[in-house]
N, C-alpha and C positions, 0 to 999 in steps of 0.2 A: 496640618500630616495624620495619619490612619493610617495603618499597617493593620496588615492581616497575614496572615501563618494558614497556611494549609493544615489543618490540622488533622482532620484524617487522613494525611499522611503519611506523617508524624507516630501518628497510633499504631499507626499496620508496624511501621519499621520498628518502633518500641516493645512490640510484640514478637516480633525477633519472625513475621509469618516470610514463610521461601517469597522468593523470583516466582511468577509462574513461567514457566518459557518453552516455545516450543517443540517437536520431538525435533531428539536428534539435536537438540543447541545446547548450548554453556550458561549458565546461571549467568544474572549480568548484578550488578548491581541498582541499589533503591532509586529516588530519582528523587526529582525536587516536583514545585508547583508553577505553573505559569505565570510572568511578569503582570498579567492584568486575567481579571476571569471569563471564560465565556460564556461565550450565548449567543441562542441564536437571534433569526433576521430580525432585524424593527420588534424586537421585547418579545416575539412570537414563542411559545414557547410547544414547540410540535410536540403529536401528542401521546406518538409509538416513536418508534423504532424501526432506521431500515431495517427489512428480510438481511437477515445473518448467510450467505450462499456456499453451499458448500464447497472446500476450495482444493482436495484432492480428487476433486471427477478427477474420468483420464476425458479429454475433446480427439476427435478423427476427425476424417476429411478424408474426403478421391476427387481426383480428378485426371481424365487421359488417359488408368487405363493404371494410372498411379495412387495407391491409401498412404495416407499419412498418421503417424498418433504421437499422441503426447497428453503427461501432465499439465492444468490444467494452470496450475503455478511452478513457479518457480522464485528459485535465491541465486542473487550473483555472489561469481565462485563456486557455489557449485554445480551453474551446468544446467540445461536443459536435457536431458536425453529425449532422440526422436526415433518411431522407425518409420518398418511404413514396408511394403511390396511394392517391386513392380512386373508386368508381363516377364514372364519365364523366358520369351524371345530375348525380353531387352534385363537378361545378366549377363550378358556382358560389359553392358554400359556403364559409365563412372556415375550419380547420380551427384545432385549439384544440391544441396541447400543453402538457402541465403534470409534470410533477412530485415525486417523490413519495424524499423521503428513507427512508437506512435507519435512523429513529432511534424511539426509542418515541416512541410521540404523536402522530406528523408526520399531518398533510395532506396531500391530494392540494393544488398551487398552479401556477394558469397564469403559465407564461413567456413564449409564445408565439401569436403569432396570425397564419397563413400560407395566401392564396390557391391554390388550385391549380391546373393548367394548366387549360389544354381539355383534354389528354389525360387533367384525373386526377391527373395524380401532384402532385408537393412535396419543396420542400423549407427548409433552415431550422438554426439555431444555436441552441441550446441553451449561453446561458451559466453556470457556475455558481462560486462564488466558495470552499466548501468541498470536501480530501479524504470520500472515501468511496462504496460504493455510494450507488444512486441507479435510480430505475424511472424511464420515459419510458413515457408513456401518449399518444395522438392521436387526438381522438375531432370529426367534425360540428359542428360549433357549430350550439344551434339544432337539430338532428334529435332519432329517438327511436330506438331501437334495433332491428335487424331480426323483431329473436325476439324472445320473451324468455326465452332463454339466450343472448343477440351478449352479446359487452361486445366494450368498445375495447381493439384490442392494447396491448398493451403492454410494453418489453422494459428489459433490467437491465444495468445500465456500469459501471466504476468507475471513478469520478473520483481522477486522483493528484495530490501535489504533488513539485511537483518538490524533490528535498532532497541534502545531502553526506552520505557514507555511505564512512566507514572501515570494516576486519577488522580484530578482533585474534584472538589467540589463545591464539601460545605465547607464553610467559613466568607467561601466570594459568591453565594443566592443571592439575588440580589443586585451582583453592581456589574459593570457593564465593561467590555469588554475592551483590546485594544482594538476589534478590528467593528467596533461599534455598535456590541448586542447586548443581551443582558443574560448572564446565566440561569436560572430554573435548572431544580431539584430532573427535569427530564428531555433539557437541552442536549443533541445530540452534535459532537463536535470535537474536535481536539487540537492544541497547542501545537504549533510549532513556530524559533526562532525567526525564521527569514521566508518559507513561504504565500504566498501569496493570497491574502484572504479569501477565505470563497474557495481557493486550489479544492478540489475534490481526492482525499485519500485511501488506500484499499489499505484496509486491516487487515494481516491475515493472522490471527491466535489456536492456535492446534485446530489444522483442516479447518478454521470458519474463514468467511471471509464477511466483510463490511465494508463500506464504503461510506463517509463522512467530507462537511467541508471540514478547511481552517479558518476554526474561530474566535483564534486566542496569539496572541504570545508566548512562549517561555518551549519548555522548563530550560530552568539556568543552572541546574543542582544536578551532581553525580551521574557524570554524562549521560544523561539522561534527554533523548530525539522529539520525546513526543509526551505531553501531559493530554490523557481525552479526562473527557467526560464523567463523570460518576454512571451519567447511562449509559455512555457506548462501554462501557466497561461492564455493566450490567449483562446486555446487549449481546454480548462477544462470551462472557460466561468468566472474566478478569472479577480479579479479588483484592490482585495488587498490584508492584508492580513485578514487568515480566520486560521479556525480549519478542516480541513481536516482526513479525517479517510487514515493510511495509513500504507504497508507490501510490506515487503521485499521478494523480492522471493530467494527460493535456486537459490546457486551459481552453472554454467555451467563449465566445461572444454573446451566450444567450441568455443565461444566467444571472438570479440576480446576485447569489455574492454567498458570505459566510451567513453559518446557522442554520440552512435545511439541506435538504438530501437532493433537492429537487437541478440542481448540477453545480456543476462548475463555474467560477469568472472570477478572472482577475480584480484586484477591490485592495484598496488604502490603509492602512491601520489607519488610528485615528494618534495624532500623536500624544505621549503621555511619556511625562519626568518621572514614570515610576524606574525603582533599582530592583533590583532583587539580589541580595547573600539568601545560602543557605543556613540553615540554625542547626545546631545541634540537635534537634528531635533524629533531624536527616529530611528537614520539609526545606521550607523557604517563605521570607520574612519577604512583603512588599513591601514598600510606603510608597504612596502618593505625596 
């Protein structure tokens, strides 16, 4: 039986490092370590982190005389602010806003109807209770397409859920994770208690977005939902426990699974007898 402690997180908490939060987010409590160590596929370690993309960009589209725009990132319960225009000749007609979740078999659903201003401009907020990719479109109610090839404009948005995230690494390097990979200093990935191994997750931190796979199980302390490897945290600019935006991406059938950034895939974690309990220093101990 061998006990492992997340000494890095414990030292940060003991030193009183403040929680790093998203803009306009409240500070959250400290986190714990994963139930196993996290790592890269088949023991291989990615040499570089995936790019951190800007998350605050504006996305727009136009079609059939309609324009539509919003921010690329939004948050559960805060809503997706949508603006656009229609031809002034259609200013008297309601504009229907539909959404399409990125789940197999999903269908377009009407979520709002807005009356344009006399100049053709309109604005509304789409509310959603689920995190994940979302496509939004706008069309004029009761109108026919202006041509056989015309289609209403649609834009893609990622909706994030605010969640507490902790960091782990030192003390776990060289150990195999619950997803069957080995943690290295440069391993990119995240631990989660329930998502299948290899599921790709988009993490939003202070305007930046990174996509990483689930490589481990955990965390199990301090109400944390995610445990980021040190390499993932460095790529995002995180230095300690914080509140991130998180959104799991739909699984595909073409990827190899955990520990890489080449796609998501459903995996089965290896059987583990590990149990986790929080220690007094704010980390977690794991016995195997």
